[in-house]
C-alpha positions as CSV (number, residue, x, y, z in Angstrom):
1,M,-11.1,-12.7,-22.8
2,E,-10.8,-15.3,-20.0
3,V,-13.0,-15.7,-16.9
4,H,-10.6,-13.8,-14.6
5,D,-10.8,-10.9,-17.1
6,Y,-14.5,-10.7,-16.6
7,V,-14.2,-11.0,-12.9
8,R,-11.7,-8.1,-12.9
9,I,-14.0,-6.0,-15.0
10,L,-16.9,-6.7,-12.6
11,Q,-14.8,-5.7,-9.6
12,A,-13.5,-2.6,-11.3
13,R,-16.8,-1.3,-12.8
14,W,-19.5,-2.7,-10.5
15,K,-20.8,0.8,-10.2
16,I,-21.7,1.0,-13.9
17,I,-23.5,-2.4,-13.6
18,A,-25.3,-1.3,-10.5
19,V,-26.5,2.0,-11.9
20,V,-27.7,0.4,-15.2
21,T,-29.5,-2.4,-13.3
22,I,-31.3,0.1,-11.0
23,V,-32.3,2.2,-13.9
24,A,-33.7,-0.8,-15.7
25,V,-35.7,-2.0,-12.7
26,L,-37.0,1.5,-12.0
27,A,-38.0,1.8,-15.7
28,A,-39.9,-1.5,-15.6
29,L,-41.6,-0.5,-12.3
30,T,-42.6,2.9,-13.8
31,V,-44.0,1.3,-16.9
32,S,-46.0,-1.1,-14.8
33,L,-47.4,1.7,-12.6
34,L,-48.3,3.9,-15.5
35,T,-50.0,1.1,-17.5
36,T,-53.8,0.9,-17.3
37,P,-54.9,-2.4,-15.7
38,Q,-56.6,-4.8,-18.1
39,Y,-59.0,-7.6,-17.0
40,E,-59.5,-10.8,-18.9
41,A,-62.8,-12.8,-19.2
42,K,-62.8,-16.3,-20.6
43,T,-65.5,-18.6,-22.2
44,R,-65.4,-22.1,-23.7
45,L,-67.3,-23.3,-26.7
46,F,-68.1,-26.9,-27.8
47,V,-68.5,-27.8,-31.4
48,S,-70.3,-31.0,-32.5
49,T,-72.0,-32.5,-35.6
50,T,-75.1,-34.7,-36.0
51,S,-74.4,-38.2,-34.6
52,G,-74.2,-41.0,-37.1
53,A,-75.6,-44.5,-36.9
54,S,-72.3,-46.4,-37.3
55,V,-68.8,-46.1,-35.9
56,Q,-67.6,-44.9,-39.3
57,E,-70.1,-42.1,-39.4
58,I,-69.3,-41.0,-35.9
59,Y,-65.5,-40.9,-36.7
60,Q,-66.1,-38.9,-39.8
61,G,-68.4,-36.5,-37.8
62,N,-65.7,-36.0,-35.2
63,L,-63.1,-35.1,-37.9
64,F,-65.6,-32.7,-39.5
65,S,-66.0,-31.0,-36.1
66,Q,-62.3,-30.6,-35.7
67,Q,-62.0,-29.0,-39.1
68,R,-64.8,-26.6,-38.2
69,V,-63.0,-25.6,-35.0
70,A,-60.1,-24.1,-37.0
71,S,-62.5,-22.0,-39.0
72,Y,-64.5,-20.9,-36.0
73,T,-61.5,-19.6,-34.2
74,E,-61.0,-17.2,-37.1
75,L,-64.6,-16.1,-37.0
76,L,-64.5,-15.4,-33.3
77,A,-61.9,-12.7,-33.8
78,G,-63.7,-11.1,-36.7
79,T,-65.4,-7.7,-36.8
80,T,-68.8,-9.1,-37.9
81,L,-69.2,-11.0,-34.6
82,A,-67.8,-8.0,-32.7
83,Q,-70.5,-5.7,-34.2
84,R,-73.3,-8.1,-33.3
85,A,-72.0,-8.3,-29.7
86,L,-71.8,-4.5,-29.4
87,D,-75.3,-4.2,-30.8
88,E,-76.6,-6.8,-28.3
89,L,-75.2,-4.8,-25.4
90,G,-75.8,-1.4,-26.8
91,I,-72.1,-0.3,-26.4
92,T,-71.1,2.5,-28.7
93,D,-67.8,3.8,-27.3
94,I,-65.9,0.9,-28.8
95,T,-65.6,0.2,-32.5
96,P,-65.9,-3.4,-33.9
97,G,-62.2,-3.3,-34.9
98,E,-61.1,-2.3,-31.4
99,L,-63.2,-5.1,-29.8
100,A,-62.0,-7.7,-32.3
101,A,-58.4,-6.8,-31.4
102,R,-59.1,-7.6,-27.8
103,V,-60.4,-11.1,-28.6
104,T,-58.3,-14.2,-28.8
105,A,-59.6,-17.6,-29.7
106,S,-57.6,-20.9,-29.5
107,S,-58.2,-24.6,-29.6
108,T,-56.4,-27.6,-28.3
109,P,-55.3,-29.9,-31.1
110,D,-57.4,-32.9,-31.8
111,T,-60.3,-31.5,-29.7
112,V,-63.6,-29.8,-30.5
113,L,-63.2,-27.2,-27.7
114,I,-62.6,-23.4,-28.4
115,D,-61.3,-21.1,-25.6
116,T,-62.0,-17.4,-26.0
117,A,-60.5,-14.6,-24.0
118,L,-61.5,-10.9,-24.0
119,T,-59.7,-8.0,-22.2
120,D,-61.2,-4.7,-21.1
121,E,-60.4,-2.0,-18.5
122,S,-63.6,-2.9,-16.6
123,P,-63.9,-6.4,-15.2
124,E,-67.7,-6.3,-15.5
125,R,-67.7,-5.1,-19.1
126,A,-65.1,-7.7,-20.0
127,R,-67.4,-10.4,-18.6
128,D,-70.5,-9.1,-20.4
129,L,-68.7,-8.7,-23.7
130,A,-67.2,-12.2,-23.5
131,N,-70.6,-13.8,-22.8
132,A,-72.4,-11.7,-25.5
133,L,-69.7,-12.7,-28.0
134,S,-70.2,-16.4,-27.2
135,D,-73.9,-16.2,-27.4
136,E,-73.8,-14.3,-30.7
137,F,-71.4,-16.8,-32.2
138,V,-73.7,-19.7,-31.4
139,V,-76.4,-17.9,-33.4
140,M,-73.9,-17.1,-36.2
141,A,-72.7,-20.7,-36.4
142,R,-76.3,-22.0,-36.7
143,E,-77.0,-19.5,-39.5
144,L,-73.9,-20.5,-41.4
145,E,-74.3,-24.3,-41.0
146,T,-78.0,-24.4,-41.9
147,P,-78.6,-25.3,-45.6
148,E,-80.5,-22.8,-47.7
149,S,-83.2,-25.5,-48.4
150,G,-83.8,-25.8,-44.7
151,G,-83.3,-28.7,-42.3
152,E,-80.9,-29.4,-39.5
153,P,-77.5,-27.6,-39.4
154,T,-74.5,-29.8,-40.3
155,A,-72.6,-28.5,-37.1
156,R,-73.7,-26.8,-33.9
157,V,-71.9,-24.7,-31.2
158,V,-72.9,-24.5,-27.6
159,V,-71.4,-22.4,-24.8
160,E,-69.8,-24.9,-22.5
161,Q,-68.6,-22.3,-19.9
162,Y,-69.6,-18.7,-19.5
163,A,-67.2,-16.0,-18.2
164,A,-67.1,-15.0,-14.6
165,T,-66.1,-11.6,-13.3
166,P,-62.3,-11.4,-13.2
167,S,-60.8,-10.3,-9.8
168,T,-57.2,-9.5,-10.8
169,P,-55.9,-7.7,-13.8
170,V,-53.7,-9.6,-16.3
171,V,-51.9,-6.4,-17.4
172,P,-49.6,-5.1,-16.0
173,K,-47.6,-8.0,-14.6
174,T,-45.5,-6.0,-12.2
175,S,-43.5,-8.9,-10.7
176,R,-42.6,-10.2,-14.1
177,N,-41.7,-6.8,-15.5
178,V,-39.5,-6.0,-12.5
179,A,-37.7,-9.4,-12.8
180,L,-37.3,-8.8,-16.6
181,G,-35.9,-5.3,-15.9
182,L,-33.5,-6.8,-13.4
183,A,-32.2,-9.4,-15.9
184,V,-32.0,-6.9,-18.8
185,G,-30.3,-4.4,-16.5
186,L,-27.7,-6.8,-15.4
187,L,-27.0,-7.9,-19.0
188,L,-26.8,-4.3,-20.3
189,G,-24.7,-3.3,-17.3
190,I,-22.2,-6.1,-17.9
191,A,-22.1,-5.4,-21.6
192,L,-21.5,-1.6,-20.9
193,A,-18.8,-2.4,-18.4
194,V,-17.0,-4.7,-20.8
195,L,-17.3,-2.1,-23.6
196,R,-16.1,0.7,-21.3
197,D,-13.1,-1.4,-20.3
198,R,-12.3,-2.2,-23.9
199,L,-12.5,1.5,-24.9
200,D,-10.5,2.7,-21.9
201,N,-7.2,3.8,-23.3
202,T,-5.7,5.1,-20.1
203,V,-2.6,3.6,-18.5
204,K,-3.4,1.6,-15.4
205,D,-0.8,-1.1,-15.0
206,R,2.9,-1.8,-15.2
207,N,2.8,-3.9,-18.4
208,T,1.1,-1.2,-20.4
209,I,3.6,1.5,-19.2
210,E,6.6,-0.7,-19.8
211,E,5.4,-1.7,-23.3
212,I,5.0,1.9,-24.3
213,A,8.0,3.4,-22.6
214,G,10.4,0.5,-23.3
215,T,11.8,0.9,-19.8
216,G,10.8,-0.2,-16.3
217,V,8.5,1.3,-13.8
218,V,10.6,2.5,-10.9
219,G,7.8,3.5,-8.6
220,V,4.0,3.0,-8.0
221,I,2.6,5.8,-5.7
222,P,-0.8,5.1,-4.1
223,M,-3.5,7.7,-3.7
224,E,-3.4,9.4,-0.4
225,K,-6.1,12.0,0.6
226,A,-3.6,13.6,2.9
227,R,-1.5,14.8,0.0
228,H,-4.4,17.2,-1.0
229,E,-3.9,19.0,2.3
230,E,-0.1,18.7,2.7
231,P,1.9,17.7,-0.4
232,A,5.1,17.1,1.5
233,I,5.5,13.9,3.5
234,T,7.3,14.1,6.9
235,F,9.2,10.8,6.4
236,A,10.7,10.9,9.9
237,D,7.4,9.9,11.5
238,S,5.4,8.5,8.6
239,N,4.7,4.9,7.7
240,S,1.8,5.6,5.3
241,G,1.3,3.8,2.1
242,D,2.7,6.5,-0.1
243,A,5.7,7.1,2.3
244,E,6.7,3.5,1.9
245,A,6.2,3.7,-1.9
246,Y,8.6,6.6,-2.0
247,R,11.1,4.7,0.0
248,E,10.8,1.8,-2.5
249,L,11.3,4.4,-5.3
250,R,14.5,5.6,-3.6
251,T,15.8,2.1,-3.5
252,N,15.0,1.6,-7.2
253,L,16.7,4.8,-8.2
254,Q,19.9,3.6,-6.5
255,F,19.9,0.5,-8.6
256,L,19.1,2.1,-12.0
257,E,22.9,2.2,-12.7
258,V,24.9,0.5,-10.0
259,D,28.3,1.8,-11.1
260,N,27.2,5.3,-12.0
261,P,23.7,6.0,-10.4
262,P,21.9,9.1,-11.7
263,R,22.2,12.2,-9.5
264,V,20.5,14.9,-11.6
265,L,16.9,13.8,-12.1
266,V,14.3,15.6,-14.1
267,F,10.7,14.9,-13.1
268,T,8.1,15.5,-15.8
269,S,4.8,14.3,-17.2
270,S,2.8,14.2,-20.4
271,V,0.2,16.8,-19.4
272,P,-0.6,18.8,-16.2
273,T,-2.4,17.5,-13.1
274,E,-0.6,14.1,-13.1
275,G,1.2,14.6,-9.8
276,K,4.7,15.4,-11.0
277,T,5.4,18.2,-8.5
278,T,4.2,16.3,-5.5
279,T,6.3,13.3,-6.7
280,A,9.4,15.5,-7.2
281,I,9.0,17.1,-3.7
282,N,8.6,13.8,-1.9
283,T,11.3,12.0,-3.9
284,A,13.7,14.8,-2.8
285,L,12.5,14.4,0.8
286,V,12.9,10.7,0.8
287,L,16.5,11.0,-0.6
288,A,17.2,13.6,2.1
289,E,15.8,11.2,4.7
290,A,18.8,9.0,4.0
291,G,21.1,11.8,5.0
292,K,22.0,12.8,1.4
293,P,22.2,16.6,0.7
294,V,19.5,17.2,-1.9
295,V,18.5,20.4,-3.8
296,L,15.1,20.7,-5.3
297,V,15.0,22.9,-8.4
298,E,11.7,24.6,-9.3
299,A,12.3,24.6,-13.1
300,D,8.7,25.0,-14.1
301,L,9.0,28.7,-15.0
302,R,5.4,28.7,-16.3
303,R,3.4,27.3,-13.4
304,P,5.7,27.0,-10.4
305,R,4.3,25.1,-7.4
306,V,7.3,23.9,-5.3
307,S,7.8,27.1,-3.4
308,K,4.1,27.3,-2.7
309,Y,3.9,23.8,-1.4
310,L,7.0,24.0,0.7
311,G,6.4,27.5,2.0
312,V,9.6,29.1,0.8
313,L,10.2,32.5,-0.9
314,G,9.7,32.4,-4.6
315,D,10.5,35.8,-6.1
316,A,14.2,35.1,-6.6
317,G,15.6,31.9,-7.8
318,L,16.5,30.1,-11.0
319,S,15.3,32.8,-13.4
320,T,17.2,35.4,-11.3
321,V,20.5,33.4,-11.6
322,L,20.0,32.7,-15.3
323,A,19.4,36.5,-15.9
324,H,22.7,37.2,-14.1
325,Q,20.9,39.2,-11.4
326,A,22.0,37.2,-8.5
327,S,24.5,34.4,-7.6
328,L,23.5,30.9,-6.9
329,D,24.6,31.1,-3.3
330,A,22.3,34.1,-2.8
331,V,19.1,32.4,-3.8
332,L,19.5,28.8,-2.4
333,Q,17.1,28.3,0.5
334,S,17.2,25.8,3.3
335,T,13.8,24.3,4.3
336,R,12.2,23.0,7.5
337,F,13.4,19.5,6.4
338,D,16.9,18.3,7.1
339,S,19.3,18.0,4.2
340,L,16.9,19.6,1.7
341,W,17.5,22.9,-0.1
342,V,15.3,24.6,-2.7
343,L,16.2,26.7,-5.7
344,A,12.9,28.5,-6.3
345,A,11.7,29.5,-9.8
346,G,12.1,33.2,-9.3
347,A,10.2,35.8,-11.3
348,L,8.3,34.3,-14.2
349,P,10.2,35.1,-17.4
350,P,8.5,35.8,-20.8
351,N,10.8,33.3,-22.5
352,P,11.2,30.2,-20.3
353,S,12.3,27.8,-23.1
354,E,15.1,30.1,-24.3
355,L,16.2,30.8,-20.7
356,L,16.4,27.1,-19.8
357,G,18.2,26.3,-23.1
358,S,21.0,28.7,-22.4
359,A,24.5,27.8,-21.5
360,Q,24.0,29.5,-18.1
361,T,21.4,26.8,-17.2
362,E,24.0,24.0,-17.8
363,E,26.5,25.9,-15.7
364,V,23.9,26.1,-12.8
365,V,23.2,22.4,-13.0
366,T,26.9,21.6,-13.0
367,D,27.4,23.8,-10.0
368,L,24.5,22.1,-8.2
369,R,25.9,18.7,-9.0
370,S,29.2,19.6,-7.4
371,R,27.5,20.8,-4.2
372,F,24.8,18.1,-3.6
373,D,24.5,14.4,-3.8
374,Y,21.2,14.7,-5.7
375,V,19.6,17.4,-7.8
376,V,15.9,16.9,-8.3
377,I,14.4,19.1,-11.0
378,D,10.7,19.8,-11.2
379,A,10.1,20.5,-15.0
380,P,6.9,21.4,-16.9
381,P,4.9,18.7,-18.8
382,L,6.4,17.4,-22.1
383,L,3.4,17.8,-24.4
384,P,2.5,21.5,-23.9
385,V,6.1,22.9,-23.9
386,T,9.6,21.7,-24.7
387,D,11.2,22.9,-21.4
388,A,11.4,19.4,-19.9
389,A,13.1,17.9,-22.9
390,I,15.7,20.7,-22.9
391,L,16.4,20.1,-19.2
392,T,16.7,16.4,-19.6
393,R,19.6,16.9,-22.1
394,I,21.7,18.4,-19.4
395,A,20.6,16.1,-16.7
396,D,21.3,12.4,-16.1
397,G,17.8,11.5,-17.3
398,A,14.1,12.0,-16.8
399,L,11.5,10.2,-14.7
400,L,8.2,10.3,-16.6
401,I,5.1,10.5,-14.5
402,A,1.8,8.8,-15.5
403,R,-1.4,9.3,-13.5
404,Y,-3.5,6.1,-13.0
405,G,-6.7,6.2,-15.0
406,K,-6.1,9.7,-16.5
407,T,-2.9,9.6,-18.7
408,T,-3.9,8.1,-22.0
409,R,-1.7,5.7,-24.0
410,D,-1.5,8.2,-26.8
411,Q,-0.3,11.1,-24.5
412,F,2.2,8.8,-22.8
413,G,3.6,7.6,-26.1
414,R,3.9,11.1,-27.5
415,A,5.7,12.2,-24.3
416,I,8.2,9.4,-24.8
417,G,8.6,10.4,-28.4
418,N,9.4,14.0,-27.4
419,L,12.3,12.7,-25.2
420,K,13.6,10.5,-27.9
421,A,13.4,13.3,-30.5
422,V,16.1,15.2,-28.5
423,D,18.1,12.1,-27.7
424,A,17.2,12.5,-24.0
425,T,17.6,9.7,-21.5
426,L,14.5,8.2,-20.0
427,L,15.5,6.6,-16.7
428,G,12.2,5.1,-15.8
429,T,8.5,5.8,-15.3
430,I,6.4,6.4,-12.2
431,L,2.7,5.5,-11.9
432,T,1.0,7.9,-9.5
433,M,-2.4,8.2,-7.7
434,V,-3.0,4.4,-7.8
435,P,-6.2,3.5,-5.9
436,T,-5.6,1.5,-2.7
437,K,-8.8,-0.5,-3.3
438,G,-10.3,-2.3,-6.2
439,R,-8.7,-2.8,-9.6
440,G,-5.1,-1.8,-9.9
441,A,-4.8,-1.2,-6.1
442,S,-1.2,-0.9,-5.0
443,Y,0.2,-2.7,-2.0
444,E,-0.2,-0.5,1.0
445,Y,2.6,-0.7,3.5
446,R,0.8,-0.3,6.9
447,Y,3.2,-2.2,9.2
448,Y,4.3,-0.6,12.4
449,Y,6.7,-1.6,15.1
450,D,6.2,-0.3,18.6
451,A,9.9,0.5,19.1
452,E,10.1,2.5,15.9
453,R,6.9,4.3,16.6
454,T,8.2,5.2,20.1
455,H,11.5,6.3,18.7
456,A,9.9,8.5,16.1
457,A,7.6,10.1,18.6
458,G,10.5,10.9,20.9
459,A,12.7,12.2,18.1
460,A,10.0,14.5,16.6
461,P,10.4,17.5,19.0
462,K,14.2,17.4,18.5
463,Q,13.9,17.5,14.7
464,A,11.6,20.5,15.0
465,V,14.2,22.7,16.5
466,E,17.4,21.5,14.8
467,N,18.8,23.5,11.9
468,P,18.9,21.8,8.5
469,A,22.1,19.7,8.0
470,V,24.6,21.1,5.6
471,P,26.0,19.1,2.7
472,G,29.0,16.9,3.6
473,P,32.6,18.1,3.5
474,A,33.2,16.7,0.0
475,I,31.0,19.4,-1.5
476,D,30.6,23.1,-0.9
477,P,27.5,23.9,1.2
478,P,25.2,26.4,-0.3
479,A,25.0,29.7,1.5
480,P,21.5,31.0,2.6
481,P,20.3,34.4,1.4
482,R,23.0,37.0,2.3
483,H,22.5,40.5,3.7
484,A,24.0,41.9,0.5
485,L,20.7,41.1,-1.1
486,G,18.9,43.0,1.5
487,N,20.7,46.3,1.2
488,G,18.1,48.0,-1.0
489,R,19.8,47.1,-4.3
490,K,17.0,46.5,-6.8
491,L,17.3,43.8,-9.4
492,T,16.8,45.0,-13.0
493,G,16.2,43.2,-16.2
494,P,13.4,41.7,-18.3
495,V,12.9,38.7,-15.9
496,A,10.6,40.3,-13.4
497,P,7.3,41.3,-15.0
498,A,5.0,43.7,-13.3
499,G,2.6,42.3,-10.9
500,R,4.7,39.2,-10.1
501,H,5.2,40.2,-6.4
502,S,1.5,40.1,-5.7
503,E,1.4,36.3,-5.9
504,E,1.1,34.2,-2.8
505,N,4.3,33.2,-1.0
506,H,6.5,35.6,-3.1
507,Q,8.2,38.8,-1.9
508,P,10.6,41.2,-3.6
509,L,14.2,40.0,-3.4
510,E,15.3,43.2,-1.6
511,S,12.9,42.4,1.2
512,W,14.5,39.1,2.1
513,P,15.7,38.9,5.7
514,A,19.5,39.2,6.2
515,V,19.7,36.1,8.4
516,H,21.2,32.6,7.9
517,T,18.0,30.7,8.7
518,P,15.2,31.3,6.1
519,P,11.7,32.1,7.5
520,R,9.6,29.0,8.1
521,P,5.8,29.2,7.6
522,A,3.5,27.9,10.3
523,T,1.7,25.7,7.9
524,G,2.3,24.5,4.3
525,S,0.2,25.6,1.5
526,A,-2.3,23.2,0.0
527,P,-2.1,22.2,-3.7
528,D,-4.8,23.3,-6.1
529,S,-7.8,21.1,-6.3
530,G,-7.6,18.5,-9.0
531,E,-3.9,17.9,-8.8
532,Q,-1.5,16.3,-6.3
533,G,1.3,18.6,-7.7
C-alpha cells in the first residue's frame, strides 16, 4: 500500500479511528481514577571502609566499598530487614514479603551511594517505614561486617539522607496514562481501519465493477435523501445530483451501440434493496424527458413496487395479459409524467417464472417494442430467482445494479454468472447510492442557470395540466383502460389469488373508471425503509 492509500483509508474510516481512540483514552482515565494512590518515600545510604595509611590502601578500600554496595542493595529488598523494620514500628497489617515487594534499592555505578525507595498508600507511613528500614539496615550491616573475634567492622553504613513526607502520589500517573491511551488508541484505530478496509469485499468503485463484470459502468447514481420520500424525479424542474446522473446515464445508453442502440432494457440486481426499482423508474423518466415514448413494465411479479411508487392501479397488468384475461391495450396506463406509460404487474401469480418464460411474454415484449421507443423492464433480483435471466433473453440486454458498500463482490460475480449461464446480454452496470461526501463520493452536479431556472418555474404549471403525450405516429399509441373492462365482467383464472385486492394502490379490474385519463394520486407513495426501490 502507498501513502495515498492510507490517506484514503483515514478519510473513509475516520469514525472507527475516533471511536477506538476515545475508548482507549476513557479506559486509561478510568484505570487512573480507580487506582489507589501510592506515595513514595526515599532515603540515601553511604557505604565506607576503614581508611588506610597509603594511597594504595585507600584505593583498595574504595573498591571494597563499591563491591559491598552491590550486596547491600540485595539485602535492602530482603524479608529479613523488612521484618526488623515492622517490629521496630509495631506494624502488623503488612507481612514482611509485602513490605519487601514495595522496596527498591539502586546504586549509581562507581559510587558508594545507595538510594532506597518505599511506596505505601499513606504518605506518613511510607516515610516512617523508609526511615526505619534505613536505620535497621545500618545496624544489620554493622552486625554482618564485625568479625566474630571482635574489633572494628570492615565496612560501615550511615544514613546520608532521611525520607521526608511525600506530598504527591507517584501512582497513578494520570497524564501519562491518558497520553499513552491516546497513542495506543490511535495506533489501534488505524490498524483496525486498515484491517476493515482490507476485509471489505463490497463493490465501491468503477474498477472493481468493471473487473468483475467485464463491461463498463454506464451510470453512477449518488445518494439522495429525497428519494426515500419520493422515488420518482421530476426532471422538468430538477437539477439535483441524481437527476444529472440519470441524464448522463441516458447519454451513455444511447452510445452503447451506436448503429443499433438497445431499446428493451431489463433492470435487475444481485439481491433486493439495491435500488433497482428506483433506478428503473427514473431511467424511464429521463428517457421520457427527451420526448421519447417510454413504457415501464413492472415485471417483478413477486414484490412489485413500480405501481406503488408511481401511484397507478396495480391489480390488472402484465400477469392479466399473460393469463389471456385482458388485452395489452386495456391495461396500459398513462402517468402524470409526459411520454411515460406503465404496464403494472397485475395480480400476483403463483408461478411467476413459468409465466414470464412463456411465449406470450415474448409476444407482449415484441408488441411493446413496436409501440414505444423504449421498453424499461423492472425485473426481480438475479440471485433469489431466475425471472430476470429469463426476461433478459427476450430483451436487448440487462443493466445490472450494484449498491455502493452493500453489494459484495461474490454476489455481483454470481449475478453475472447467472446471466452468462443463459447466454443473456449484459449491457452494462450501474452503481447506486454512492455517497456525495467522503470516499467514493460521486461528482454532484449543482450548477444552475437563472434563465433555465426561470423557464422551468414558468413551465411547471402548464405541465401540471397537460395530458400525457402519446407515442409518435410511427408507432401505435397504447389505449388507456376502456369501458369494456368496467362493464361488470369479472376476470377468471388462477392469476388472481384471494386477498390480493386488499393491498395498497390496487383495485379490482372491474372497478376501473371508464375514462381516457387514468386517476392521478395527490401524492406518490414512499418506498419501504431500507431500499431506494
